[in-house]
C-alpha positions in Angstrom: -16.4 -15.7 14.5 -16.5 -15.3 18.1 -18.6 -17.8 19.8 -21.0 -15.6 22.3 -20.7 -17.0 26.3 -24.4 -17.3 27.7 -24.6 -17.5 32.0 -27.7 -19.1 33.4 -29.2 -19.4 36.6 -31.7 -21.5 36.7 -33.0 -23.1 40.4 -34.1 -26.3 41.3 -37.6 -25.7 40.1 -36.6 -24.8 37.1 -34.3 -26.9 36.6 -37.2 -29.9 37.1 -39.0 -28.9 34.4 -36.6 -29.3 31.4 -37.8 -26.9 29.4 -34.4 -24.9 30.4 -32.4 -27.7 29.4 -34.4 -27.7 25.8 -33.1 -24.1 25.3 -29.9 -24.4 26.6 -29.9 -26.9 23.5 -30.7 -24.0 21.6 -28.2 -22.1 21.9 -25.6 -24.5 22.1 -27.0 -25.4 18.3 -26.6 -21.5 17.6 -22.9 -22.0 18.5 -22.9 -20.2 21.9 -20.8 -21.0 24.8 -22.9 -22.0 27.9 -22.3 -21.6 31.8 -25.5 -23.5 33.1 -25.5 -22.0 37.2 -27.7 -24.5 39.0 -29.7 -23.3 41.9 -30.5 -26.3 44.5 -32.9 -25.9 47.4 -35.1 -28.8 45.8 -32.2 -31.0 45.2 -31.0 -30.0 48.9 -34.1 -30.9 51.0 -34.4 -34.4 48.8 -30.9 -35.5 49.9 -31.4 -34.7 53.4 -34.5 -36.3 53.5 -32.9 -39.2 51.5 -30.3 -39.7 54.5 -33.2 -38.7 57.0 -31.1 -35.9 58.3 -33.2 -33.2 59.7 -32.1 -29.6 57.9 -30.9 -27.7 60.4 -31.8 -23.4 60.3 -31.3 -20.3 61.8 -33.9 -17.5 63.1 -32.2 -14.0 62.2 -33.1 -10.8 64.1 -34.7 -9.5 61.5 -36.9 -12.8 61.1 -35.6 -14.0 58.2 -34.8 -18.0 58.4 -32.1 -19.5 56.1 -30.3 -22.7 55.9 -27.7 -22.8 59.2 -24.2 -24.5 57.5 -21.8 -25.5 60.2 -18.9 -27.2 58.9 -19.9 -30.4 59.8 -23.3 -29.5 57.6 -21.4 -28.6 54.8 -20.4 -32.0 53.8 -24.1 -32.9 53.5 -24.9 -29.3 51.4 -22.2 -30.7 49.2 -23.2 -34.4 48.6 -26.4 -32.0 47.9 -25.4 -31.1 44.8 -23.0 -34.1 43.6 -25.7 -36.8 44.1 -28.6 -35.6 43.2 -28.8 -31.7 41.3 -25.7 -31.9 39.1 -26.2 -35.4 38.4 -29.9 -34.9 37.2 -28.2 -31.7 34.8 -26.1 -34.2 33.6 -28.6 -37.1 32.7 -31.1 -33.7 30.6 -28.4 -32.6 28.9 -26.6 -35.7 27.6 -30.3 -36.9 26.5 -30.7 -34.1 24.5 -26.9 -35.0 22.8 -25.1 -32.8 25.0 -21.4 -33.3 26.7 -21.8 -31.4 30.3 -18.9 -30.8 32.9 -20.7 -30.6 36.2 -19.2 -29.7 39.2 -19.3 -27.4 42.6 -17.5 -24.3 42.7 -15.5 -25.3 45.0 -13.8 -28.3 43.6 -10.2 -28.0 42.3 -10.6 -23.8 43.4 -12.5 -23.2 40.2 -14.5 -20.3 42.6 -13.3 -18.9 45.1 -15.4 -17.0 47.8 -14.8 -15.4 51.3 -16.6 -15.7 54.2 -19.2 -13.3 55.5 -19.2 -11.6 59.0 -20.5 -13.7 61.7 -25.2 -13.9 62.0 -26.8 -12.1 64.9 -29.9 -14.9 65.2 -32.7 -15.7 67.5 -32.7 -18.7 69.4 -35.5 -21.0 70.4 -35.6 -18.9 73.6 -35.9 -15.1 71.9 -32.2 -14.4 72.9 -30.0 -13.0 70.5 -27.3 -15.1 69.4 -24.1 -14.5 67.8 -23.1 -17.5 65.3 -19.8 -17.6 63.9 -19.6 -21.2 62.6 -22.1 -20.3 59.9 -20.2 -21.2 56.5 -21.4 -18.5 53.8 -19.8 -15.9 51.8 -19.3 -14.1 49.0 -17.5 -15.3 45.4 -14.1 -13.2 45.4 -12.0 -15.1 42.9 -12.8 -17.3 39.4 -10.3 -19.4 38.0 -11.7 -17.8 34.4 -8.3 -19.8 32.9 -9.4 -23.5 33.7 -13.3 -22.0 33.5 -12.4 -21.0 29.8 -10.9 -24.1 28.6 -13.6 -26.0 30.3 -16.2 -24.0 28.0 -14.5 -24.9 24.9 -14.3 -28.6 25.4 -17.7 -29.3 26.9 -21.2 -28.7 25.4 -22.2 -27.4 29.0 -20.7 -26.5 31.5 -22.7 -26.6 34.9 -21.6 -25.0 38.2 -23.5 -25.1 41.6 -22.8 -23.9 45.2 -20.6 -24.0 47.1 -17.3 -22.0 46.8 -13.9 -22.7 48.2 -12.8 -20.4 50.9 -9.6 -18.5 50.1 -8.8 -18.7 53.7 -8.8 -22.2 53.9 -11.5 -24.3 56.2 -14.9 -25.8 55.4 -16.8 -24.6 51.3 -18.8 -21.6 52.0 -22.2 -21.8 50.9 -23.1 -18.9 48.3 -26.3 -17.5 46.9 -26.5 -19.1 43.0 -27.7 -15.8 41.5 -24.8 -13.7 42.8 -22.2 -16.7 41.6 -23.9 -16.7 38.2 -23.1 -12.7 38.2 -19.4 -13.3 39.5 -19.3 -15.3 36.6 -20.5 -13.4 34.2 -18.4 -10.5 35.1 -15.1 -12.9 35.2 -15.6 -14.5 32.6 -16.6 -11.4 30.5 -19.9 -12.9 29.1 -22.2 -11.8 26.9 -25.5 -12.4 28.3 -26.7 -13.5 31.8 -29.7 -15.1 32.3 -31.8 -15.1 35.9 -34.3 -17.5 35.1 -37.1 -17.6 38.0 -40.7 -18.9 38.4 -42.2 -15.5 37.8 -42.6 -13.5 34.6 -39.7 -11.8 35.9 -39.8 -9.0 38.6 -43.6 -8.1 39.5 -44.6 -4.7 39.9 -47.2 -6.4 41.9 -46.2 -9.9 43.2 -50.5 -10.6 43.5 -50.3 -9.9 39.0 -48.3 -12.8 37.6 -48.3 -10.5 34.2 -47.1 -6.9 36.1 -43.6 -7.4 35.0 -41.5 -4.6 35.5 -39.7 -4.2 31.6 -37.2 -2.6 32.1 -34.9 -1.2 35.6 -31.7 1.1 35.9 -29.3 0.5 39.1 -31.3 1.0 42.4 -34.7 0.8 40.8 -35.4 -3.0 41.1 -35.2 -3.2 45.0 -38.2 -1.7 45.9 -40.1 -4.1 44.0 -38.2 -7.6 45.0 -39.4 -9.2 48.2 -37.9 -12.4 49.5 -35.6 -14.5 47.0 -35.8 -11.8 44.4 -33.8 -9.8 46.2 -31.0 -11.7 45.6 -31.9 -11.8 41.9 -32.3 -7.9 41.8 -28.8 -7.6 44.0 -27.8 -10.2 41.4 -28.5 -8.5 38.5 -26.8 -5.2 39.7 -23.8 -6.3 40.9 -23.7 -8.0 36.8 -24.6 -4.8 35.2 -20.3 -4.3 36.6 -19.5 -6.4 33.8 -20.5 -5.9 30.1 -23.2 -8.6 29.8 -26.7 -7.9 28.8 -28.7 -9.2 32.1 -32.2 -10.2 32.7 -34.3 -11.9 34.8 -37.0 -13.9 32.9 -39.8 -16.3 33.4 -41.4 -18.3 34.5 -39.2 -21.0 34.2 -37.9 -20.1 30.6 -36.1 -17.7 28.6 -37.9 -17.7 25.3 -41.4 -15.4 26.7 -40.5 -11.9 26.2 -43.5 -10.9 28.0 -41.3 -12.2 31.1 -38.6 -10.4 31.1 -37.2 -7.5 33.0 -34.1 -6.0 31.3 -31.3 -4.7 33.5 -29.8 -1.4 31.9 -26.3 -0.2 33.1 -26.5 3.7 31.1 -29.4 5.6 31.3 -30.0 7.6 28.7 -30.1 11.8 29.5 -33.1 12.1 27.5 -36.4 9.9 26.0 -35.4 10.3 22.6 -32.0 8.3 23.0 -33.6 5.3 24.7 -33.5 2.9 21.7 -29.8 4.2 20.7 -28.4 3.4 24.6 -30.4 0.1 24.6 -29.1 -0.8 21.0 -26.2 -0.3 22.0 -26.2 -1.9 25.3 -27.1 -5.9 23.8 -23.7 -7.2 22.9 -23.8 -8.2 19.2 -20.4 -9.6 18.2 -20.4 -11.6 14.8 -22.0 -14.8 15.7 -24.0 -13.1 18.4 -27.0 -10.7 16.7 -29.9 -12.6 18.0 -30.3 -11.2 21.1 -30.2 -7.8 19.9 -32.3 -8.7 16.7 -35.3 -10.0 18.9 -35.0 -7.1 21.0 -35.4 -4.7 18.2 -38.0 -7.0 16.4 -39.8 -7.0 19.6 -39.7 -3.0 20.2 -40.8 -2.6 16.3 -44.0 -4.9 17.0 -45.1 -2.7 20.4 -45.2 0.5 17.7 -47.3 -1.6 15.4 -44.6 -2.6 12.7 -44.4 -6.4 10.9 -41.1 -7.1 12.4 -39.6 -10.6 12.3 -36.1 -12.1 12.8 -35.7 -14.1 9.0 -33.6 -17.4 8.1 -30.4 -15.6 8.0 -30.7 -14.0 11.6 -31.6 -10.5 10.2 -33.9 -8.5 11.7 -36.2 -7.7 9.0 -39.1 -4.3 10.4 -41.1 -2.4 7.8 -44.1 -0.7 6.9 -46.7 -0.1 4.2 -47.2 -2.5 1.5 -47.1 -0.8 -1.6 -45.0 -1.2 -5.0 -42.2 1.8 -4.1 -40.1 0.5 -2.1 -37.3 2.0 -0.2 -34.5 -0.3 2.0 -32.8 1.2 5.0 -30.2 -1.3 5.4 -28.0 -1.2 8.4 -26.1 -3.8 10.4 -26.4 -5.7 14.0 -23.2 -7.0 14.3 -19.6 -5.3 15.8 -16.3 -6.3 15.9 -15.0 -8.0 19.4 -14.5 -6.5 22.5 -17.2 -4.7 24.1 -17.5 -3.0 27.6 -20.0 -1.6 30.0 -21.8 1.4 27.7 -22.2 4.4 29.6 -23.1 8.0 28.9 -19.9 10.3 29.6 -21.4 14.6 29.5 -23.7 14.1 25.8 -21.4 11.0 24.4 -22.6 7.2 24.7 -19.4 5.5 24.9 -19.4 1.6 23.8 -18.9 -0.9 21.1 -21.2 -0.6 18.3 -22.1 3.3 19.0 -20.7 4.2 15.9 -20.5 0.9 13.7 -23.3 1.1 13.2 -25.6 0.9 15.9 -26.4 4.3 16.0 -27.2 4.5 12.0 -29.8 1.5 12.8 -31.4 3.2 15.7 -32.2 6.0 14.1 -33.4 3.9 10.7 -35.7 2.2 13.1 -37.2 5.7 14.4 -37.5 6.7 11.1 -39.5 3.9 10.3 -41.6 4.0 13.3 -42.9 8.0 12.1 -42.2 8.3 8.6 -45.1 8.9 6.4 -45.5 6.1 4.2 -47.9 6.9 1.0 -50.4 4.1 0.1 -48.0 2.8 -2.5 -45.2 2.8 -0.7 -43.4 0.6 1.4 -40.4 1.6 3.3 -38.4 -1.9 5.1 -35.3 -1.3 7.3 -33.2 -4.8 8.1 -30.4 -5.1 10.2 -28.2 -7.3 8.4 -26.0 -10.5 10.3 -22.2 -10.6 10.0 -21.4 -7.6 8.2 -17.8 -7.2 10.2 -16.6 -10.8 9.2 -16.4 -11.7 5.1 -19.1 -14.0 5.3 -21.6 -10.8 4.5 -24.3 -13.8 5.1 -26.3 -11.1 6.3 -26.8 -8.7 3.2 -26.1 -12.2 0.2 -29.8 -12.7 2.2 -30.9 -9.2 1.6 -30.1 -9.4 -2.0 -31.9 -12.3 -3.2 -34.9 -11.9 -1.1 -35.7 -8.3 -0.7 -35.4 -6.1 -3.8 -35.8 -2.3 -3.6 -36.0 0.5 -5.6 -33.3 2.3 -3.6 -31.2 1.6 -0.7 -29.7 3.6 2.0 -26.6 1.5 4.1 -26.5 2.9 7.5 -22.7 3.4 7.8 -21.3 6.1 10.0 -19.6 8.9 7.8 -20.8 11.6 9.8 -24.4 13.4 10.0 -23.2 16.2 7.4 -21.5 13.8 4.7 -22.9 11.6 2.5 -21.1 8.6 1.3 -21.3 7.6 -2.8 -19.6 4.1 -2.8 -16.8 1.8 -1.3 -13.7 0.7 -2.2 -13.7 -3.4 -2.8 -12.4 -6.0 -1.1 -9.8 -8.6 -2.4 -9.0 -11.3 0.4 -6.4 -13.8 -0.3 -5.3 -17.1 2.4 -1.3 -17.5 1.2 0.2 -20.8 2.3 3.3 -21.6 2.4 5.0 -25.3 2.9 8.6 -26.6 3.7 9.7 -30.0 4.2 10.6 -30.6 7.9 14.0 -29.9 8.6 16.3 -27.8 11.0 16.6 -24.2 10.6 20.2 -23.3 11.4 20.9 -25.5 7.9 23.3 -24.3 5.1 20.7 -21.9 3.2 17.7 -23.1 5.6 14.2 -21.5 4.2 11.5 -21.5 6.8 7.8 -21.5 6.2 7.4 -18.3 7.7 10.4 -17.1 5.4 9.3 -18.2 2.7 5.6 -16.6 3.6 6.7 -13.4 4.0 8.7 -13.2 0.6 5.2 -14.6 -1.0 3.4 -12.4 0.6 5.7 -9.2 -0.5 5.4 -11.0 -4.2 2.3 -10.7 -4.1 1.3 -7.3 -2.4 3.8 -6.2 -5.0 1.8 -7.5 -7.9 -1.3 -6.3 -7.1 -0.8 -3.3 -6.3 1.3 -2.9 -9.7 -2.0 -3.3 -11.3 -4.0 -1.4 -8.6 -1.9 1.4 -7.1 -4.8 2.5 -5.4 -5.4 -0.1 -3.4 -4.3 -0.3 0.2 -3.3 -3.8 1.7 -3.0 -5.2 5.0 -1.8 -8.6 6.2 -4.6 -9.4 8.9 -3.2 -13.2 10.0 -0.3 -15.6 9.7 -0.3 -19.1 11.5 2.3 -21.3 11.6 2.2 -24.7 12.1 4.4 -27.7 12.3 4.1 -30.9 10.9 5.9 -34.6 10.8 6.7 -33.9 7.4 6.5 -30.4 6.1 6.2 -26.7 8.3 3.5 -24.6 6.9 3.0 -20.8 7.4 0.0 -19.0 6.9 -1.4 -15.9 6.1 -4.5 -13.6 4.7 -3.6 -10.4 3.4 -6.4 -8.0 2.5 -6.5 -5.5 -0.2 -9.3 -2.6 -0.6 -9.5 -2.3 -3.6 -11.2 1.0 -5.9 -14.4 1.1 -7.3 -12.2 0.9 -11.1 -10.0 -2.0 -10.4 -10.2 -5.3 -12.2 -10.5 -7.7 -10.3 -9.7 -10.7 -12.6 -7.1 -9.1 -13.4 -5.7 -9.1 -10.1 -7.0 -12.7 -9.8 -4.4 -13.3 -12.4 -1.8 -11.3 -10.2 -2.2 -13.1 -7.0 -2.2 -16.0 -8.1 0.9 -16.7 -10.4 3.1 -19.5 -9.7 5.4 -19.4 -6.7 6.7 -23.1 -5.9 5.9 -24.2 -1.9 3.2 -21.4 -1.9 -0.9 -21.6 -2.7 -3.2 -18.5 -2.9 -6.2 -19.1 -2.3 -9.1 -16.5 -3.1 -11.1 -15.9 0.0 -13.2 -12.7 -1.1 -13.2 -10.6 -4.6 -15.9 -8.1 -4.1 -16.0 -5.5 -6.8 -16.0 -1.8 -5.2 -19.1 0.6 -5.9 -19.1 4.3 -6.9 -22.7 6.0 -7.6 -23.0 9.4 -8.8 -24.3 12.4 -7.4 -27.2 12.6 -9.8 -29.6 10.1 -8.1 -32.6 10.8 -7.3 -31.5 9.7 -3.8 -28.8 12.0 -4.0 -30.8 14.6 -4.7 -33.7 14.0 -1.8 -30.6 14.2 0.3 -29.4 17.6 -1.0 -32.0 19.1 -0.3 -32.8 18.2 3.1 -29.0 18.9 4.3 -30.1 22.5 2.7 -33.4 22.4 4.7 -31.2 22.1 7.7 -28.7 24.7 6.2 -25.6 22.1 6.1 -23.3 22.0 3.1 -22.8 18.6 3.0 -19.9 16.4 1.5 -19.8 13.5 -0.4 -17.2 10.6 -0.3 -16.1 6.9 -1.4 -15.1 5.7 1.5 -12.1 3.1 1.7 -13.4 0.6 3.4 -16.1 -1.8 2.2 -19.8 -2.1 3.1 -22.7 -4.3 2.4 -23.4 -1.7 -0.4 -21.1 -3.5 -2.1 -22.3 -7.3 -2.0 -26.0 -5.6 -3.1 -24.2 -3.8 -6.3 -23.1 -7.1 -7.7 -26.4 -8.0 -8.7 -28.1 -4.7 -7.9 -27.3 -2.9 -11.3 -29.5 0.0 -11.6 -30.7 0.5 -7.9 -29.5 3.7 -6.6 -27.5 3.5 -3.4 -26.2 5.6 -0.5 -24.1 5.8 2.8 -25.6 8.1 5.6 -25.1 7.8 9.2 -24.5 9.4 12.5 -20.7 9.3 14.0 -16.8 9.8 13.6 -15.5 6.6 11.3 -12.1 7.4 12.5 -13.4 5.7 16.1 -14.6 2.6 14.5 -13.7 -0.5 16.2 -11.3 1.7 18.7 -11.8 1.7 22.5 -12.7 5.0 22.0 -15.8 4.5 20.1 -18.3 7.1 20.7 -21.3 8.7 19.3 -22.5 12.3 21.1 -26.4 12.7 21.4 -27.0 16.0 19.0 -24.7 14.2 16.3 -27.4 11.3 16.6 -30.6 14.0 16.5 -28.7 15.5 13.4 -28.9 12.7 11.4 -31.8 11.2 12.1 -34.2 14.3 11.4 -32.1 14.6 8.2 -33.1 10.8 7.4 -36.4 11.7 7.9 -36.4 14.3 5.5 -34.5 12.8 3.0 -36.7 9.4 3.2 -40.7 11.7 3.2 -39.1 13.3 0.2 -37.7 10.3 -1.4 -41.7 8.9 -0.9 -43.0 12.3 -2.4 -41.1 12.1 -5.7 -43.5 11.8 -8.4 -43.6 8.8 -10.9 -40.8 8.4 -13.0 -38.2 10.4 -11.2 -36.7 8.1 -8.6 
């Protein structure tokens, strides 16, 4: 499971309050990596006061005042971070039980920058001056390899300005918000939070509740004044990467009312907004919380009941009646996300097909469906569908009973999926005594593993000829007494396969080889006679679509529910070409999304309209 990376910029006023440190601790507890970027205005003032040194300033031609940083002043600026701000952060995090690495970004060239052009300033006498020795710049290069190693080693890495000058000389002072954006882009961060003292970006500075909720590139600058201009600039720089970006506050990331979200991709029409935003929030398995929270808030704003449950699932519903229809999608995606964008009528981005298009459709239908008094329509966005744990689906199976289930997986708007192959997953470990591989008749651990994998594959396929198999991982380990090689062997098995037989075939005795069953979930295939299939068939007919019915060779959360929900009708339906799942060309068409939404809405309304006894 991938650990998400948060880059969080907090100014000294925020760092002083301690709230952000507790929120960072909460992220670490959820398994996240955290890169904290510390601003230092307050720390700099304290340091200069402590050493009794006046802080020099320049008055710019436009009237703004900036801290003057000639080379001799940079020593004191670095001292301010290293003696005041960074030690305070380390103390706070240590008190919360966290191990922190702190440094100015210039140390060891973790971040290098390039100097700005000379400044035009105004002298005390009102004359225009060209200031050439001002050591200010912008981040240019990030040592991503070493920072990644630090992030894997420490609970929190905290950096601050200044950065090293790539052309030599004294360090360069940089804006901390811009530094955070550069780090987020260089490290491929999942989330960037610019924490400030207001409730996000305000449309009216005099009204602390006038938060601008959604911003696209070029829209925020008109509302930004003073320091907020740099935050907006930083947010727009970060949109060149793939992180989801927000200015939050006051002094917290926890209050949804204080968030201004920056979206890179602007939807071509209002009814594609939820789809666009859902795809834009990264949610690789293990990092579903941000998307779940965003969607829960979207539901509550529309009067629906919504929460994030103990498993991390999004659970939204309308109606409280005994007739329960469950729409079960999933929040997570496979790794490697990239900047989301619309190209003509297609939305490109990780998860657009598998399966955020389906989940967004579920929520749109939930918001508008006609729920009768005795009805209950529930949408769940499950966690960890893309990894073997299926944590979210197991929680659903045990806590949210239903009379019928639609699984949100792509098969195209004109297909209905009646079932899936099952998953039979093995870990195979081969071990041999340590010895030189050039010895007579030597068999290495990888040799033994490869032979065992072939034998197991042959034995299992003899029992289930329609199964598909693939070795999905191999690792080797050299120890003092033995060498080990471990492989993960996946089988997709048809619904008719006898898993007990497959288990016996796979676990047969093999010298030096240990086989463990990691997952044995049977396949499932429902018939075409269920009430759920009938309402979809009528919805297809109403739309003039001649549907296709398929049993897919992948696996979905349908299989997990089917392990105990024996008499509950289930189908899977969702927009998009499933051949694009998990590829770098994942994309979904706007019309395809709309067609599936319309058909799903019709099928849901028809299901609730069925007479008692026919469901």
